[in-house]
C-alpha positions in Angstrom: 92.0 -26.6 133.6 89.0 -24.5 132.5 88.8 -23.0 136.0 92.5 -22.3 135.7 92.0 -20.4 132.5 89.2 -18.4 134.0 91.3 -17.7 137.1 94.2 -16.5 135.0 92.0 -14.3 132.9 90.6 -12.8 136.1 94.1 -12.1 137.3 94.9 -10.3 134.1 91.8 -8.2 134.4 92.6 -7.3 138.0 96.1 -6.3 137.0 94.7 -4.3 134.1 92.3 -2.5 136.6 95.2 -1.7 138.9 97.3 -0.3 136.1 94.5 1.7 134.7 93.7 3.1 138.2 97.4 4.0 138.8 97.7 5.6 135.4 94.5 7.6 136.0 95.7 8.8 139.4 99.1 9.7 138.0 97.5 11.7 135.1 95.4 13.6 137.6 98.4 14.3 139.7 100.4 15.5 136.7 97.5 17.8 135.7 97.3 19.3 139.2 101.0 19.7 139.3 100.9 21.5 135.9 98.3 23.9 137.2 100.2 24.5 140.4 103.5 25.2 138.5 101.7 27.6 136.2 100.1 29.5 139.1 103.2 29.5 141.2 105.3 30.7 138.2 102.8 33.5 137.7 103.0 34.5 141.4 106.8 34.4 141.4 106.9 36.5 138.3 104.5 39.2 139.8 106.4 39.1 143.0 109.7 39.6 141.1 108.2 42.6 139.3 107.1 44.0 142.7 110.6 43.6 144.1 112.0 45.3 141.1 109.7 48.2 141.6 110.6 48.4 145.3 114.3 48.3 144.4 113.8 51.2 142.0 111.9 53.2 144.6 114.5 52.5 147.3 117.3 53.5 144.9 115.6 56.8 144.4 115.2 57.3 148.1 118.8 56.4 148.6 119.9 59.0 146.1 117.9 61.7 147.9 119.3 60.6 151.2 122.9 60.8 149.8 122.1 64.3 148.6 120.7 65.2 152.0 123.8 63.8 153.7 126.0 65.8 151.3 124.1 69.0 152.3 124.2 68.2 156.1 127.9 67.5 156.4 129.1 71.0 155.5 126.5 72.4 157.9 127.9 70.3 160.7 131.4 71.4 159.8 130.3 75.0 159.8 128.9 74.6 163.3 132.0 72.9 164.5 134.2 75.6 163.0 132.1 78.3 164.7 132.3 76.4 168.0 136.1 76.3 167.6 136.2 80.1 167.1 133.9 80.7 170.0 136.0 78.4 172.3 139.1 80.4 171.3 137.2 83.7 172.1 136.0 82.3 175.4 139.6 81.2 176.2 140.8 84.7 175.6 138.0 86.2 177.7 138.6 83.8 180.6 142.3 84.6 180.6 141.5 88.3 180.6 138.9 87.9 183.3 141.4 86.0 185.5 144.0 88.7 184.9 141.7 91.6 185.8 140.4 89.8 188.8 143.9 89.4 189.9 144.5 93.1 189.3 141.5 94.0 191.4 142.6 91.6 194.2 146.2 92.8 194.2 145.4 96.6 193.9 142.7 96.6 196.6 145.1 95.2 199.0 147.3 98.3 198.5 144.7 100.9 199.5 145.7 101.1 203.2 149.3 101.2 202.4 149.0 103.9 199.7 146.5 105.8 201.7 148.8 105.9 204.7 151.7 107.3 202.5 149.8 110.5 201.6 151.2 113.3 203.7 148.6 116.0 204.5 151.4 118.6 205.2 152.8 118.2 201.7 149.4 118.6 200.2 148.7 121.7 202.4 152.0 123.3 201.2 150.7 123.6 197.7 149.8 127.2 196.9 146.8 127.4 194.6 145.5 130.8 193.6 143.2 129.7 190.8 140.7 126.8 190.9 141.1 126.3 187.2 144.7 125.2 187.4 145.4 121.6 186.4 146.8 120.6 189.8 143.3 121.1 191.3 142.4 117.9 189.6 143.6 115.6 192.4 141.7 117.6 195.0 138.5 117.7 192.9 138.8 113.9 192.7 139.0 113.8 196.5 135.9 116.0 196.9 133.9 113.9 194.5 135.0 110.4 195.3 136.0 110.7 199.0 133.3 113.1 200.2 130.6 112.5 197.6 130.3 116.2 196.7 129.9 117.6 193.2 133.3 118.5 191.8 131.7 121.7 190.4 131.4 122.9 194.0 135.2 122.7 194.5 137.0 125.6 196.0 140.6 125.0 197.1 140.5 127.3 200.2 137.3 125.6 201.5 138.6 122.2 200.6 142.0 122.8 202.3 140.3 124.1 205.5 137.8 121.3 205.7 140.1 118.4 204.8 143.6 119.3 205.9 143.3 121.9 208.7 140.2 120.7 210.6 141.7 117.6 212.2 145.1 117.7 210.7 143.8 115.6 207.8 143.0 112.5 209.9 139.6 112.0 208.5 141.0 112.6 205.0 143.6 109.8 205.5 141.0 107.5 207.0 138.7 108.0 204.0 141.6 107.0 201.8 142.5 103.9 203.8 138.8 102.8 204.0 137.9 103.7 200.4 134.9 101.7 199.2 135.1 100.8 195.6 131.5 99.4 195.6 130.0 102.9 196.2 131.6 104.4 193.2 129.2 105.7 190.6 129.7 106.0 186.9 130.5 109.6 187.4 133.2 108.8 190.0 134.8 106.3 187.6 134.8 108.9 184.8 136.3 111.5 187.2 139.0 109.0 188.2 139.9 108.3 184.6 139.9 112.1 183.7 142.1 112.9 186.8 144.7 110.3 185.7 144.8 111.9 182.3 145.7 115.2 183.9 148.3 113.7 186.2 151.4 114.9 184.4 150.2 118.5 183.9 149.1 118.7 187.5 152.5 117.6 188.8 154.3 119.9 186.5 152.4 122.9 187.7 152.5 122.0 191.4 156.2 121.2 191.4 157.3 123.9 189.0 158.6 126.3 191.7 159.1 124.2 194.8 160.1 120.9 193.3 158.8 117.4 194.0 155.8 117.2 196.2 155.8 113.6 197.4 152.4 114.0 199.1 150.8 114.9 195.8 152.6 112.1 194.0 151.5 109.6 196.7 147.9 110.9 196.3 148.2 110.3 192.5 149.5 106.7 193.3 146.3 106.1 195.3 144.1 107.6 192.5 146.0 105.4 190.0 145.3 102.4 192.1 141.6 103.3 192.2 141.7 103.8 188.4 143.3 100.4 187.9 140.6 98.7 190.0 137.9 100.6 188.3 139.3 99.9 184.8 139.7 96.2 185.7 136.3 96.0 187.2 134.7 97.6 184.2 136.6 95.2 182.0 135.5 92.3 184.1 131.8 93.3 183.8 132.1 93.7 180.1 134.0 90.4 179.7 131.5 88.6 181.8 128.7 89.9 179.5 130.8 88.8 176.5 131.5 85.4 178.1 127.9 84.8 178.7 127.0 85.9 175.2 129.7 83.7 173.7 128.9 80.7 175.8 125.2 81.0 174.8 126.3 81.3 171.2 128.6 78.3 171.6 125.9 76.2 173.3 123.6 77.2 170.4 126.1 76.1 167.8 126.8 72.9 169.8 123.1 72.2 169.8 122.8 72.9 166.1 125.9 70.8 165.5 124.5 67.9 167.5 121.2 68.3 165.7 123.0 68.1 162.4 125.1 65.2 163.6 121.9 63.4 164.7 120.4 64.0 161.3 123.5 62.7 159.6 123.5 59.6 161.7 119.8 59.1 161.0 120.4 59.5 157.3 123.3 57.1 157.4 121.2 54.5 159.3 118.4 54.9 156.7 121.0 54.5 153.9 122.4 51.4 155.6 118.9 49.9 156.0 118.1 50.6 152.4 121.4 49.0 151.3 120.5 45.9 153.4 117.0 45.8 151.8 118.6 46.1 148.4 121.0 43.3 149.1 118.0 41.2 150.4 116.1 42.1 147.2 119.1 40.9 145.1 119.4 37.7 147.1 115.6 37.1 146.8 115.7 37.9 143.1 118.5 35.3 142.7 116.4 32.8 144.6 113.4 33.6 142.4 115.6 33.0 139.4 116.6 29.6 140.7 113.0 28.8 141.6 111.9 29.7 138.0 114.7 27.6 136.6 113.7 24.7 138.8 110.1 25.1 137.7 111.1 25.2 134.0 113.2 22.0 134.5 110.3 20.5 136.4 108.0 21.3 133.4 110.5 19.5 131.1 110.7 16.5 133.4 107.0 16.5 133.8 106.4 16.5 130.1 108.8 13.7 129.5 107.4 11.7 132.4 103.8 12.1 131.0 105.0 11.1 127.5 106.7 8.0 129.0 103.6 7.3 131.1 101.4 7.6 128.0 103.6 5.3 126.0 104.1 2.8 128.8 100.4 2.5 129.5 99.7 0.5 126.4 103.0 -1.3 126.1 103.0 -2.4 129.8 99.5 -3.8 129.4 100.4 -5.6 126.3 103.6 -7.0 127.8 101.7 -7.9 131.0 98.9 -9.7 129.1 101.4 -11.5 126.9 103.4 -12.7 129.9 100.3 -13.8 131.8 99.0 -15.7 128.7 102.3 -17.4 128.2 102.4 -18.5 131.9 98.8 -19.6 131.7 99.3 -21.7 128.5 102.5 -23.4 129.9 100.7 -24.3 133.2 97.7 -25.6 131.4 99.7 -27.8 129.0 101.7 -29.0 132.0 98.6 -30.0 133.8 97.2 -31.9 130.9 100.4 -33.8 130.5 100.5 -34.6 134.1 96.9 -35.9 134.2 97.6 -38.1 131.2 100.8 -39.4 132.8 99.0 -40.2 136.0 96.2 -42.0 134.1 98.7 -44.1 132.4 100.4 -45.0 135.7 97.1 -45.7 137.5 95.9 -42.5 139.1 97.7 -40.7 141.8 100.4 -43.3 142.5 104.0 -42.0 142.6 105.8 -44.4 140.2 109.3 -43.2 140.4 109.1 -42.1 144.0 110.4 -38.6 143.1 107.5 -37.0 141.4 104.8 -35.4 143.6 101.2 -36.4 143.4 99.6 -33.7 141.3 96.2 -33.1 139.9 94.4 -30.1 138.6 94.6 -28.5 142.1 98.3 -29.0 142.0 98.5 -26.9 138.9 96.5 -24.1 140.5 98.7 -24.2 143.5 101.8 -23.8 141.4 100.1 -21.0 139.4 99.2 -19.3 142.6 102.9 -19.0 143.4 103.6 -17.0 140.3 104.1 -13.2 140.6 100.8 -12.7 138.8 98.6 -15.0 140.9 98.5 -14.2 144.6 94.8 -13.6 145.0 94.3 -16.5 147.4 97.2 -15.3 149.5 96.2 -11.7 149.9 94.8 -10.4 146.6 96.4 -8.5 143.8 99.6 -6.6 144.6 100.6 -3.9 142.1 104.1 -4.1 143.5 104.5 -7.4 141.7 103.8 -5.6 138.4 
């Protein structure tokens, strides 16, 4: 039984060693965890401040972008309004160009017909005594535009002889029928316009005594046709220049409008990105808040756990020692009684046939099966504690 006492005492010491090792390890873990929580809390706090600063900066950037967007939108609208005005102007120009082109096409088809209507005999019947009379205007036009001579050289007698009498006016009529608008100079166009302005006065003077001169009227119809073509052609040239100018202006405004639109889209995208960042910052700050709350709760739990651990260190050992001593005493007393009983009955005989043959070793075996005595079956197991 002395060996039993020694063995029980050794088991108590082993258990105490295990408990002390466990408590020491747990205390070190708690200390490391305290340091980690402190460091992580500090890091999270600084990171939260950084996010707050970034949010403030991004908010300022967003404000500036909103102002930039506010300034760009009227600019784009201005360009669009100008494009609308220019398109209206271009539409008007195109319609006028089409109209004048149609006039040129239609009128030029009449030149042979109108030229063929001119009667040289009617023209020759006009009596002109003064080259300054208004009805010389039509013949001056013929000299300048049909024959390419300077109107200042005009003399009715010479003109009549060269144009009407020489070949009975055949060359004159052919010049009218084959009139080439492309060879007309600026002076020819001006002369044509001026001649049409004198038409009424010329007819009045020529027909004052002899009545209507159809040949002269037909000649004025031809000159009027030429004047319409010239007027339409000049208008076409001017309108083409205007069209090119307005199209260039429209294209410029369209480019500016597209540039403004691209800037607006870029600003809107930047604002959208900032808004996403801001939302991410808000979500992250909320997560940081939850992490800090968790760490605070962890500190509280940690503190309580450490207090409980410190309290249980002593109490557990006391309880453990007390339990082990009680088990040890009960087993020793039981062994002594059993030995005395066996001595009384003559050793190791089994008197009643039910009791097992026990000795000191039997007590050790039974003690070994207790939760606190498993050294011979595998050593101390702290799980038992």
